[in-house]
Steps between C-alpha positions, in 0.01 A plus 500: 500500500718213599201275535382596154835431342509160673151421367581621150817276509296199610221539249754555223661169557208276615323254278192510722199676330446854655187700502529871604175669601494877594287808500569808287482724812678278756609720792681214680712353214557756229366380163843552340648242732242240433534558124875447540452167665263392216742633232783285640301181566656224290179298505235771525164313482291812518508868595177634647477881535181617670392836373466766766568243781694573823681233696211384717192598296231236487569436127840351612314217668218472244403278210752626242792415735340158596459420133862587426623283780275211382649532147848484641415192712344329199793579279758371750345153506 
């Protein structure tokens, strides 16, 4: 929990664009914790929630995530 609080504090004060990507059924990092990080990000560029996805499901490494990362990279330029 301490690491989560540190991360929330960091994204709440950072001016760096943040993208939070997580699965609805994440068994490693609970969805509520990922949502909390996104909710507190001062400069949230995008929140990508993958329906029915667990932490290491193939969709987490697929085209939807790649497209989101490409959008972030394009918009940061």
